[in-house]
N, C-alpha and C positions, 0 to 999 in steps of 0.2 A: 504494500500500500504506500502511496506517495506520502512523504513526510508532511506535506502541506495540509493533509487531511487532519492530522493531529498536531496542532500548534504547540510550540514549547511553552513551558510554564513561565508565567511572569515572575520577575524577581520579587523576593520577599512574599511569595504566595505559596501556600501548601495546597495541593490538589489531590483529592481522593475520588476515584471513579470505580464504581462497581461494574465489572464486565459480565457478571452473572450472579444469581442468587437473590436478587431483589425483585419480587413479583413472581417467583417460582420456587419450587423446592428442588434443590440440586444446582449443579453448574456454578458452584460458589467460586468467585474469583474477584480480586480487588487490586487496583493499582494505586500506589501512594507516591506522589512526585513532589520534588522540590528542585526548582531550576533544571539542571541537566541530569538529575538522578531520579530514577524510578525503581521502586521495589514492588514485587507482586506478592500478594497474600493468597495462598491456595490456588488450585487449578483443578476444578472438579467437573464431573459429567452429570448429565441427566440420562435417564433411560427412555427409550422411545415408546410411543403409544402402539397398541397392537396393530393399528392400521398403517403404520409406517413400515411397509414391507422392505426388507433388505437393509434396514437401519439397525445398527447394534448399539451405538452410543451417540449422544448429542453433546457437543462441547461449545464453549463460548467462541464467538467470532474473534479471531486474533488480529483484526485490523488495527486496533489501538496499539497492541504490542509491536506489530510490524512497523507501525509508524514511528515508534520510539525505539527501534531495534538497538541503536547505539547507546541509549540512555538506560535501558533496563539492566540493573546490576545484580539482582538476586531474586530468588523465589523462596518465600518463607511458608512453611506448611504447619498447620495447626494440629492435624491428626490424620489418621490413615483411612478414613472412609472414602468410598469411591466418589462421593459428591464433593470431595475436597482434593483428591489426588488423581482422579481418573484421567485428567487431561494433561498430566505432567509430560508424557512422551511427546505431546503435540506442542508444548510450550518451550521445552528445553532447546530445540533447534533454533529458536528465535532470539536467543541471547547467550552470552558466553560466561555468565557468572555462576556462583555456587547456588546450591539448593540446600536450605537448612531445615532440619526436622529432628524429632526424637528418633531413637534407635529403631523402635517398632515401625514408625511411619516410614522411615527411609528403607527399611527392609521390605516393606510392602511395595514401595516405589521401585526398588531394585527388581523385584519379581515382574513388575509391569514393564520395566525398561528392557528386560531380557527378551521380550517379544518384539522389541523394536531395535534390532541390531544397528540400524542406520543412525541412531542417536548416540553421539559421543558423550559418555558420562565420566570420562577419566578425571578422577580427583575432584569431582564437582559436588558429590553428596557429602554434606558436613553434619555430623551428629551433634546435637545440643541437648542439654539437660535443663530442667526447670531451675529458675533463678540465675541461669547464665545469661550473658549479654553478648551481642555481636554488633560491630559498628560497620555500617555501609554508607560511605560518603557522609552526608549530614545527618543520617539516621542512626540511632542506637536502639536495638531491639532487645527487650528482655522477655524471656519465656517464663510463663507463670503456670503452675500446675492447676489443672481443672479436672473434674471427674465427668465421665461420659459413659457410654455403653461399651467402650473398649479402653485398654490401658494406654498410657503414654500420650495423653492429650494435653495441649497447652493453649493458653490465651497469650496474646501479645500486647506488650506495652511498648509503644514506639515513640521514642523521644525525637521530636523534630524541632527545627528552628522556630516554628510557630507555636509550639506547645506539645503536650503529651496526648497521644491518642491511644485508646485501649480497644482492642479487637478481641471479643470473647471466644471466637471459634464456637464450636458446639459444646454445650455444657449442661449439667445439672449439679446440684449440690448434694452429693451422696456422702452422708456422714458415717457410713460403715463400708467403705470400699474394700473389696475382696483382697486387694494387694497392699492395703495399709497406706496407700499414697493419697493423702487427704487433699481436698480442695483448699487452695491457699487463700483463705478468707483474709488473713492478716495482711498479705501483700496488697490485695485490692484496697483494703481500708487505708493502708499507708499511702498508696497512690492517690486516693481520694483526698486525703488530708493535705497533700502537697499541691494538688490541683490538676484536674484532667480537662484538657481542652475539649475532647470529643470521645464519646463512647459509641462503639459500633457493636450491637448486642443481638444475639440469636433470638428470633421471634417465633420459632416453630410451635411452641406449646403455650403461647400467650392466652389462648382461648380455653385453657384448662385451669380450673381453680385450684388453689392450695399448692402443695408441694408434690413433686414427682417422687414416687417411692424408690427406695434403694434397690440395687440389683438383688439383694438377698430376699426381697419380698416374695419372690416366686418359689422359694424353697418349700413352703407348706404344701402348695398345690402339687409340686413335683413329687414330694414324699408320698402323698396320697396316690399318685399315679404309679410310682414304683411299687407300692404295696398292693395295689388292686389289679395291675396288668398281668394277665396270665401268660401272654406270649411275649413277642418282641415289643419293646418300647422304642418307637421311631419318632425323633424330635427334629422338625425342620426349623431352621433358624438362619439368620444371615451368617455368612462365613467369616464376618468380622466381629461377631458377637462373642468375643473371647471370654468375657466374664460369665456369660450364660453357659458357655461350654465348661468352664471350670466348675461351676456349681453342679452341672450334670455329671461331670467326671467324679466329683466328690461323692455324690449320691450313688453313682454306680459302684464305687468301691464299698460304700456302706451297705448296699443291698446285693453285693456280690454278682454284679453283671459285668461282662466284658464290654468294652467300648470300641465301636467301629466308626471312623469318620468316612463319610461317603460323599463323593462329589469332588470334582477337580479343585475348585477354589477352596473348599473346606479342607482338603488334604494339604494343599500348599500353605494355607494360612496357619493351620495347627502345627505344621512342621516349623514354620518361622517362629511362632509363639513359644513353642517348646525350646527352641534353640536359644531364645532370648530370655527364658525364664518367666514368661508371662502365662504359660500354661503348664501345669505340673501334673504328671500322671504317675501313680505308683507302678513299679515294675510289674510286667506281666498283665496289666489291665487292658492295654490296647491290642486289638486284633485288626487284620486287614479285612477289607470288604469281601475278598474272595474266601475268607475263612468263616464268614457269618453262618453259612449253612452247616458247618461242622459242629456247631454248638446248639444245645437245646434252646428253643425260642425264649424261654423264660430266663435265660442266662445272658441275654444280649440287649445292649442299648445301642441304637444306631442314631448318630447325629449327622444330619444330611442337609444338603442344599435343596432349593426348590420351594421355599415358603411362599413365593409369589406366583407359583404356577407356571414358571418358565418351561416351555415345551421340552427343551433338551436337558433340563436339570434332573437331578437324581430322583427326587420324590415323585414328580409327574411320571417318570418312566417306571418307577415301582408301581405306581397307581394303575398303570395299564399293563402290568405284568411284563414289562419290556426290559427290566434291569437284569443284567447278567448274573448278579450275585445275591441280590436281596429281593426276596419274594414276600409279599404281604399275605397274611392268613387271618382266619376268623378270630383268633385269640389275641391278635396284635392290636396295639393302640398307636395311633398316629397323632402327634401333637404339633400344631402350628404355633410356634413360639416366636412370633414376629408380627409387626403391624403390617397391614395391607397398604402398599404404596398406591395412592390414587391412580386409577386406571387399570389396576390389576385384578379388580374384584371378580370379573367374569372368569379369568384364567384360574384364580384360586378356587372359585365355586366349582369349576369343571374338574379340577384335580380332586377336590373333596368328594365329588360324585363318583369318580373312578375308584377312589379309596373305599368308598362305601360298597361298591360292587365286589371288591375283594373280600368283603365281610369284616373288615377291620373297624374298630371304633375310632371316632374322630373327636379331638378335643381342640377347641380354639379359645382365645382370650375371653370371648363373650361367655364361655361356659365355665372356665376355671381361670384363676389368676396366674397364667403361664407366661405372661409377657409384661415387661415394664419399660417405659420409654427411657431413652437416653437424653432427653431434652428437659430442661427445667420448666416447671409450670409457673403460673402467674406470680406466686409469692416469691419464688427464687429469682425471677426476672426483676421484681420490685427490689429485692435485696441487693442485687447487683447495682441497680441505680442508686440506692441509698449508700452503698459502700463507696462508689466511685464519684458520685456527685458531680457529673460532668457539666461543663458550660454549654455544650451542644450534645444532642442525642440523635443518633441515626439508627433506626431499627433495620436489621438485615436478616437474611435467611428466612424466607417465607413468601407466601402469596400476598398480594397487596392487602387483602383483608386482615392478615396477621400483622403486617407492618403498620397498618392504620390503627388497629386496636392497641398495639404496643405503644404507639405514639400517644394515644389518649391516656393509657395507664401511666405512662411516664409523666405526663403533665400533671396528673393527680398526685403522684408520688412526690414530685418536687415542688408542688404548690405550697407556698408559705415557708419554704426552707430558707436557710441563710445564704443560699446561692441561687442566682437566677439561672434558669435553664431554658434553652430554646430547642425545639424539635425540627429536624430537617427530614421530611418524609420524601426520600429519594427513590428512584427506580433505576434499572439498568441503564447505564450510559450517562446519567446525570453527573455533571462535573461539579463537585462540591469544593468551593474555595474557602480557605481560611487565611486571613491576613489581619493587619492591625485594625481594620475597620469592622471586623467581625467575620461572619460566615454566611454563605449564600449558595444556592444552586445557580451557577452562572452560565452554563453552557451544556452542550450535548456532545458526547463522544460516540464514535461509531461502535455499535454493538449488534449482536444478533446471534444466530445459532448455526452451527455447522454440523451436518449429519454425517456420521461415519458408518460405513458398512464394513463387514468383517474382512473384506479383501484389502482394505486400506488403499483403494484405488482412487477414491474421490472425496474431496473435502470442499464443500461450498456452503454458502450461507443459508439456503433454504431448500426445501424438498424439490421444487421445480428445477432449480439450477443443478442440484445434485443428480437428478435423473437425466437431465439434458447432457451433462458431462459424461455420465456413465454410458448413455446410449450413443453419444458421439464417438466415444472411444471403442466400445465393444458391441454396440447394438443392443437389441432387446429380443427376447424370446418369450412368447406367451404360450403357455401350455394349457389347453382347454381339456378338462377331464370330467367325464360324466360318472357319477357314483349313485347307485340306487339307494333307496332307504335302508336296505339290508347291508349296505357296505360293499356291494359287488361292483366291479368295474362295468360301466354301461357303454359298450361300443369301444371303438379305437380312440386313443388320445389324439388330439389334433394339435400340432405345433405350428405357430405362426412366427416368423422372424422378420425383423426390420433392422437393417444396418449391421447385421451379423453375417459376415462374408465368408463363404467356403467355396472351394472350387467345385465345378460341375461334376468332376470325377468322384468327389467325396460326399457330395450332398445327399444322395439317396441313402447311402450307408449310414451317414451321420444321423439323419432324421429317423431312420428305421431303428437304430440303436438307442436313440433318445426316447422313442416311444416304448422300447423294451425296458429301459430304466424305470419309466413311470409304471409300467405294468408290474415289473418285479418288485418295486417299492411298495405298491399297493398290496400285492400278493403276500409280501412278507410282513405286512401290518395286521394287527388284530382288528376285529370288527369294531371295537371301541375306538381305535385310532382312526379307522376309515370314516366313521360317522362323526368324528370330531373335526369339523372343518378347519379350525385354526391350527390344530396340531398337524393334520395331514398336509395342509398348504405349506407349512414350514418344513416338513420332512421332504416334500417334493422339491421345494426351492433349494434346499441344501444338496440333495442328491443330483439334481440337474446342474447346479452351478459347478459341483465337483466334476461331473461328467464332461461338461463343455471345456473346463479348464484343462483337463487331462487330454482330451481329444484335439482341441484346437489351439491351446495356449492362450485363449481369450476368456474374459469373464463377462459375458453379456448380462444385462439386467434380466433376471428370470422372474416372471410373474405367473405362477400357477393360478388358474381359475377353476375352482371346483364347482360343478353344477349338480344339484341333487335332481336325479331323474325319477 
């Protein structure tokens, strides 16, 4: 992007721009600039809606970062959740400086970067600890311990020439943390007494009254489940919910059940956590997924991915009897120990129905207290405001309704206090300026969304442009497939291609073999899969994309169209 699109910061002016995370959940990213120095805070992703075919991740538009390519000096990470680190591989090529984060956060980033060998990470990942500081140009950043749903999370206190700004990251105030690492209330209070220019605070749970419960609050419900479950106990949760996993591991040891971690990201994250000491398992407790069938069902706990009903994740595959090693039976209990991300409700309901067909019992948070949020509720957010007593308050991390409600709550909290506080209700791209005259939303920076598909071939700002670039490069193949109500293939699949070029000599064989791939894929699927339109569409898309890449070296945009005959 041309530098002129992103003008330099005026002298003696601090600028803060949210590139994502204000007005949506996820894609958290912020730029803080003073003159010719910019630092980035977090680089997260969002996950696509079910109708965004071929899209695996959504990241912030990097036009702002590209426009200040020579000024960006560092990336600072608050913690290791995908909505804060998922876009790191896409940001690192745009600047040459270090990436700072705690040990667990950077270990999770390293795993992600291993899938992007084109990104040079040599000596760029810098591990920090709470209460440590780093200096980058005019900025001094202090890392402050906060509690969340995973270990090693920090808030940031950024000293700037204009004053101190505090960025909370994601937090709740857990007074009984499993690892004994407490929320650093004292440091926030000290900063507040010295004077905070601006507070940027998480708004996710502002609409929940009271305090968010500690991670240990789910123990009673799980103890009951360990006692009552006759067969396997299968718990689906986020692969980053390491505290939840530790609680389950402790209960498994208490109730003499072996533990199997199932799902690629689950296995990877637990290996990292064990290596860093954030997940502790007694010797002999853990078994591999391939060994689950060797043990009596009542002696096994399975901790798995798939709590959001993702078609290729482990639990949805178990639910349709498609997992190679873990089968569900009538005595088993399946627990969904995670919140439903908005937009995933239908996929989750579909997975639960498939689980019910296996005869297994289903437990959700609405039935037993098997999940607790990692974000602070209204009283904790009020406490953060009271501790820091900022001159300006900017609510972040949430849809506009959460940001707006957080703004109203903040005004009530600070009304009548010894310090005046103003609220800046910003959205993505708003340029917030701080100088000797005060603070204001002064301009608009380029922002947007870039949709990423699994092939990493196209990155553009919206779905239309992404599809156009994909089609321009490799064309499009539409596969029209008729399926009867009983799940049987109705007639021959029809394939229509545009912009996908093959030689005349190869064309007949290619289309014949592609039709056979469709037929074989449907034949190898269970009746439940065939009658699940979303799942079958995704399976066909994956198989056809793999086939065309292998046969032609190209990756056309594949759009399966399933028609119920």
